N, C-alpha and C positions, 0 to 999 in steps of 0.2 A: 819764577814769579813772585813779587813779594805779595803777603797777603791783601795789603790796603789796593794794590793796582786790580787784584781780580775783584775783590769787594767791589770796587767801584766800576769795574767792569759789568758784575750783574746789576749792581744798582741802576746803571745808565740803561743796561737793556731792558729790564722791568720797565724803566720810566718812558724809554721809546717804544715798545712793544703797546702799553695801556695808552699811550698818545695815539697811536695809530689806532687803536680799538675806538677811543671816543672820539676822532674824526669820523672813522666808519659807520658811528652812531648817528651822527650828525649828518651825514650824507644818506643813510639808508632808512633811519629809524627804526624803530625798536620792533617787538613781536616776533612771532615765529619766523618770519621772512627776513628779519632784519639784522641788526646787530646789537650784541647785549649793552643793556643799559648799565650805568657806573655803579648802580645799586646791587646789582646783580654780580658783580666783581669784585666787591668789599666785604671783608670779614666783618667789619661792623655791622653791615646791613642784615648779616645773619644774626647777630647778638638783638638788634633791634626787631627782628621778625620771631624771634625764638618763642616770644608767648603766644602768638597767633598759632604758630606752627604747633606749639605742644597742647593748645586746647582746643582746636579745630582741624589742623591739619593744612591750612591755608598759609597765604604769605601775605605780608603787607604788599599794597602797592608798588611796582618796579621792583621789587625783591624776589629772588628764586632760590631753589634749592642749592645753585652754586655758591650762593653767599654763605649758606649754613656749611657747605664742605669746606669753605676757606676758613671758617672760623674754626672748626675741629682742626684742620691742619695747622694754623697758627697757634693755636693753644697748645695740641703736642710739641710743635717746633720749641717754643718756649719752656715747657716742662723739660724737655728733654737738654736742649742746647742753650737756653736763656733766648733773651729778647732779640734773635737772630732776624726775625721778620722786620722788626725796627732798625737794627743796624746794618742788614743787607738786603732787603727788597723794598721796604715800603717807599714809595713814590714820593710822598710827602717830606719824609726824612730825607731822601735823597735832594729835593728841591731846598731843603732848608741845609744840607750839607753843601751842595754847589753854591749857594748864595754866601755861604761863609767864606768860602774861596774865592769868590768873585770881589767879595769885601775886602780880602788880603791883597789881591791883585790890584787893587783900586786905592790901596792905602788907607782903608777906613779902620781907624784905631777901635780894637776889640774894647769892650767893657763888660762888667759884671755887676748884676744886683748886690748890695750888701747881703751877708749870709743869713743874718736874721729874716730878711724880706723873703730872699731866694727861698728857704727852707719852707717858709710858710705858704709862698705862692705857689709852690709845687702840688699844694693839696687842692688847687682850683681846678685842676684835671679830673680828680675823683667828683667834685662838685659839678661839673659839666655832664660827666658819664651819667650821675644818679638821676640829674635833672632829665637828660633826654630820653634814658630808658624809662623811667616814672609817666613821663606825658605820652611816649611813643606807644608805651603799651595800654595805658588809658585810653587814648584817643584812635588808636589803630590806624595812625598814619604817619609817615617818616617827618615829625617836627623838627627835625635838624637840617632836612634839606635844603631850606633857604639860608642855611648859614655855615654849609659844610665846605672847607675851602677845595677837597677833592672833587665834588661834584662840579665846584668853579673852575678849575682846572680842566676837566672833562669836557666842558662846554666852551671853552676859550676859543675853539673852531668855528663856533656859533655866531662869532661876531660882536659888536659892540651893543646890539641890540637886546642880548641876553643879559650883559652886564646892568643895562639899564633896568629890566624888568625886576633882575633879582639881584640888588648891589650888594647884599651885606655878604654871601658868599666870597664875592670877588673882593670885596674889602678885607675880608680874613685872609683870604689866600695872599694877596701881596704884601697886607699890612704885618700879619704875625707868622706867615710860614716863611716870605721870602726876605721883605726889607728889615723884618727885626733881625733875621739871623746874619745880615751884615754886621751888627754890633753885637749879637748874643747867640752864638751857635745854637741851632737845634732848638730856639726860641719856644715855637710849636710843640716841639717833643717834650720839653721840659714841664712847661707850664699848663697848656690846654687840650691836650690831644686825649680825646675820650677813648679809643681804642689802647692808646698807651696806661690808661688809668687800669682798663681791664687786664692787659698782660702785666704789670707791675708786679701785683703779688703773687703771679708764677715764677716770676724771676727769681724771687724769693727762695722758691723750693726747686729750682731748676738742678738738674744733675750735674751740669757743667757749668763752673763758675772760675772766676780768676785768683789765683793764689800768688802768694808774694814769700820766696825764701828770705828770712830777714838775714841769714849768714852771707848771702850774696848781694842783697841791697846795699849800694851805696849812697841812698838819701840824695839823689841829683833832683828830684822833684819834675822830671820829664814826663813821667807818667800823669801826674797831676795835670802838667800844664797842656799835655796832647788830648787830654779826655774831652770829647764835645759835649758831654752834660755835668762838666764841673765838678768829678768824684775825686777822691784822693786814695788812689790805691796803696799809696807809701803809709797810710795810716794804719793799717791792720794786716793781719796775715791772710784775710782772704776778703774779696769785695761782695759783701752781701746786701749791697744796697739793691732796692727794686729799679732805680734810674739805670742801671747798666744796661748797656744798649748791644753788649757782646759783639762790639765792632773792632774789638782788638788793637786799636789805636795805641793805648797804653803799652800794651805787650811790645809793638813794634818799635815804640819809641823808647824803650828801656835797653840801654847800653851793655848790661851785663846780663850774661847768658844765665838762665837759671834762678835769676832774680824774681822775674815776673813771668806768670805763664798761665795758660789755662789747664783747668784738672777736672778729671772726672774719677770719682772714687780713690784719689790720692795719685792717679797716673796723669803724667803731662800729655797735654794734646795740643797740635800745632795750631795757630789761628785759622789757618786754610783750613784744617779738618774740620772744626767747629763750625765754620760757615758751610761746608759741604754738607754736614750732618743735617744742618737746619733745611737747606735746598734738597737734600734728599727726602726727606719727611714731607716738604711741601709739594714737590712735584710727586712724590710716591702717593698722597692722597689724592691728588688730581688724577694721576693715571689709574688708580682704584677706582674712582668714581667713573671716569669714562669707561673703563672695562666692565664695570657692573652696571653700566646703564644708569647711573644714578646722576650724571653731570646734566643740569638743564639751566641755561641761563635766561629763561623765559617760562613763567607760569601764570596760567590764567586764573582768575578769582575762581573759589568754590560756588556751588549753585546756591549754598545758602546765604553766601555774602551779597551773591547778584541778586537773589531773591529779595533781599532787603531793601538794596539800593541798586537798581538796574545801571546807574552811570559809573557802577564801579567796573563795569566790562566794558568802559571807552577808554581809549588810549591815544595818544598824540599820533602814535603811526598809523592810525586809521583813516581813510577817507570819510567824507561826508557820507558817501554812499555806504561803506562799510558801517558805519555808525547807525544810519538807517536801519540798515538789515538788522544789527544787532539789537536794538531796539524794537523793531519791528513797528516802527511809525514811517510816515513818509517824508522823502528827502525836504519836502517844503518845510515840515515841522521841525526838523532838526535845524534848519537853516532860521527859521522863525523864532523857536525856543532857545536856539544857541547863541541868538543875537549876531548872526554871521553876515557878512556882505553878501547881498544879493546876487552877485555875479562870481563868487568863490567858486574855483573849480572843483567839480566834484570827485574827481579822481586822483587826487593829490593829498598826501597826509597832511592833516590838517597843522601838524607842528611846523610844516614847511611853506606854508602860508602866510606871506609878509601881515603883520597886525593881529595874527590870531593865537591866543595864549589858549594851549588845550585844557590847562586846569581851570582857567574862566570859562572856556566853554563846557566843560564838565559841571561846573556849579550854576551854569545858565540852565544846562539840561535836566539837571537835578530839581531847580526851582519848578523849570515848566512841566516835568512828569509830576511834580508834588500838587499842583495847583488844578490837574485834571481829575475829573471824576474817575472813581476805580473801576468803573464799567467801561470806560473809555481808555483805560491802561492796559496795553497788552504784557503779556508775559514775555520777558526778555529773552532772545536764545542766548546761548553760550558763545563765547568767542570761538570755539572749537564745536561746530555742529557734530552731533554723533557720527553722520555718515562721514564725516571727515577724521575719524581717529584714525591714526596711523598704525601699521603693524607694527612699528620699531617701538610703539611705547609700552609700557609695563602695566599691570593691572593696579599698581600702587600709584603710578601716575594717573590713569584714569580715574582711580578711585577719588583721588585728590581734586582733579578737575571739575568732577560733576558732584562731589559731595555724597557719594554712594559707598556702600558695603562691596567691597571687591568680590566677598564670597558671595554674596546674592547675585552679582552680575554674572558669575560663573554658573551657579545654579538657575538663573533665569534662560542663560543660553544651552543649557544641558551639558555643561562641562563639569569636570570633577572640581567641587569647592577647594580641594586640597593642592588644587593646581598652582604652581610658583607664581607669585606675584611681583618677582622681584626679575624676572625676565621678560623679553619681549612677547606680546600675546601671539605675534607671527610665529614664534619659535614653540610656543605652546600648542598653537593650534597645529603645526606641522607633525609634532609628536603623538596629537590626539587624532590626525586625520580630521581636522574640523576647519571651519572657514572664520576668517576673521570678522567677515559681515556678521555673524550670529552674534558676537560681542556689541556691536553695533546695535543690534535690534534689540537686545538684551537692555542696553543704556538708554534708548528711547523708550521702551515699553516701563520701565522703572521711572524715568523722568514723568511720563503720564499718569504714574500711580497704579499702573496695572500690574 
C-alpha cells in the first residue's frame, strides 16, 4: 500500500470516529453519564487549561485531564516524528485536504499568495495563539470557543439553530478551513491554526526530517508542486522549515529513488514508518493513560472554584431538577432566576430544550444568586456528592474534585497517608482490608471543616 493511501485512511478514520463522538455528545449530552465534550478531546484544550491546572489542580470549564494527555502525546509525536499529528491525524487538516481534492475534481484552479505576503501571513497563527492563551489564562474561560472551527464541526449535528446562536465558529469553519482550501490547500493550517503555532517550533527540533541527496536529485520540481504547504524541498539538503507536516507527499512524488527521503540520525526511513511511529506514540500515550487510570474525559470544578461561583457547577447536560439540587435552591427559583419558560420539562437536559441556551442560563443564575442576601444563599453541593464517590476513582482524582489534600483524606479515614494516590481507592481498600465508605465519610468531614 502506498503511504499516501494509508495516511488518508488514517485521516478519514479519525475524522469519522470524532464525527460520531460529536453526534453522540449532541444526543446524550456531557457529564459523567454522557459523551465527551469536544474540548475534552482536543490537544489545544490541554494547552488552554494548562495554567489553571498547574496553579490550582483544576480545569477550565468543559476541559478534562484527557485534553492534557492528548497535548503531551502530540508534543512527543512532534519531537520524535515531526508534525505527524498535523499530517496524519488532525481532523481540520483532513477537512482542508479533502476540500483541496474536491476543488481539483470540480476544476477549481489553484492559486497562491505572493511569496512576500505568504511568508508574513504565516506569522498570523502565532499571534492568534498568543492572544488566545493570554486571554484564556487571564480570564479563566475558553475565550476561543465561540470562534473555534473544530467546535463548530463537532456541533454540526445540532442543526441550524446552533449556527445562528454562535455563527463565527461556523463562518471560520466553512470560510477558512473548507472553502479557502479549494484555492489554497491547507489554508487554515498555513496561516491560522493556533495548535500548529504551538507545534511548529517543535518541528524544527524533531528527530526525523526530510533530506535530499543532491547526487540523485534531477531538479524536476515535483516535490515542491506536491507539497500542501508550499515548501521547496529541492532548495536545500534538509527540510528544516517549521511548516513541514511530515505528510510525505513530496517524498512519494519524487521519481528518483534515494533523492528525497525521511531520515533519523542519518538513516533513511520509509514514509509509512514515520507515520506509524507517530501513531504508536499517540495511541501509546492514550493506552498508558487508560491503564494507569489517568484517562478522564469529564472533570467537575474544584471546591475552591465552586465556592467562589456556584454556577460553575452548572452544565448544559443537567436537568432543571439537577441544577436545583446542585445549587440547593427550589426548582421554582431556578426557573425564575434562570428566566426559563414556566412549562419547561424538569427532567430533560437544559441544552436539549428548544430556545434554552445553557450559557445564558448560567449567567442568569449567577446574576440571580448575586442579588440574594448572603444569608439566603445556600452553600452549593458538588456535582458529585461525597456519598457517590466511586471506588474506581483514584485519590488524586478525588483530591482534584473536592479541592482537598489527599493525604489528609487518608489520615482522616484512618488509612496510611503513604497509600498510593494513583490507583483506585477500591484497590487500596482491598489491600488494607478497609471500606471505600470510610473515604466518603472522610471527605464529608473535611468539607464541613471537622
